C-alpha positions in Angstrom: 100.7 69.5 98.0 102.1 66.0 97.4 105.8 65.2 96.7 107.1 62.1 95.0 110.4 60.4 95.9 112.1 57.3 94.5 115.1 55.5 95.8 116.9 54.8 92.6 119.5 52.5 94.3 116.7 50.0 95.0 114.9 50.3 91.7 114.7 47.1 89.6 113.6 48.9 86.4 110.3 47.2 86.0 108.7 50.4 84.6 105.4 50.1 86.4 105.6 53.6 87.8 106.4 55.2 84.4 103.5 53.3 82.8 101.0 54.1 85.6 101.9 57.8 86.1 104.1 59.2 83.4 103.3 62.8 84.6 105.5 62.1 87.6 107.8 59.1 86.9 109.8 58.2 83.8 112.6 55.8 82.9 115.9 57.6 82.8 118.6 57.1 80.1 120.3 54.5 82.3 117.2 52.4 82.4 116.3 53.1 86.0 113.1 54.9 87.0 113.3 58.5 88.2 111.0 61.2 89.5 110.4 63.5 86.5 108.2 65.9 88.4 108.7 66.0 92.2 105.5 68.0 92.9 102.6 65.7 92.0 99.9 67.5 89.9 96.6 67.5 91.7 94.8 65.6 88.9 97.2 62.6 89.1 97.6 62.2 92.8 95.6 59.0 92.9 97.9 57.4 90.2 101.0 58.6 92.0 99.8 57.0 95.2 99.0 53.8 93.2 102.7 53.7 92.1 103.7 53.7 95.7 101.4 50.7 96.3 102.3 48.7 93.2 106.1 49.2 93.3 107.4 45.6 93.7 110.5 46.8 95.7 108.8 49.6 97.7 111.2 52.4 96.6 108.5 55.0 95.9 107.2 57.4 98.5 104.4 59.9 97.8 103.5 62.1 100.7 101.6 65.2 101.6 103.9 68.1 102.6 
């Protein structure tokens, strides 16, 4: 099982994560990204990991637990 985490304090609201993997990440009402579903669905693990790689401020962590 993989878990997604996001440090909202460091988020610059670029929206890449929400565009790349909307099953896990979304833009909150305050305009900052958030983890919508902490447990990453098996079929989108690759895209969740891609979010970790493409985040311009490296605030996303996707890890096996």
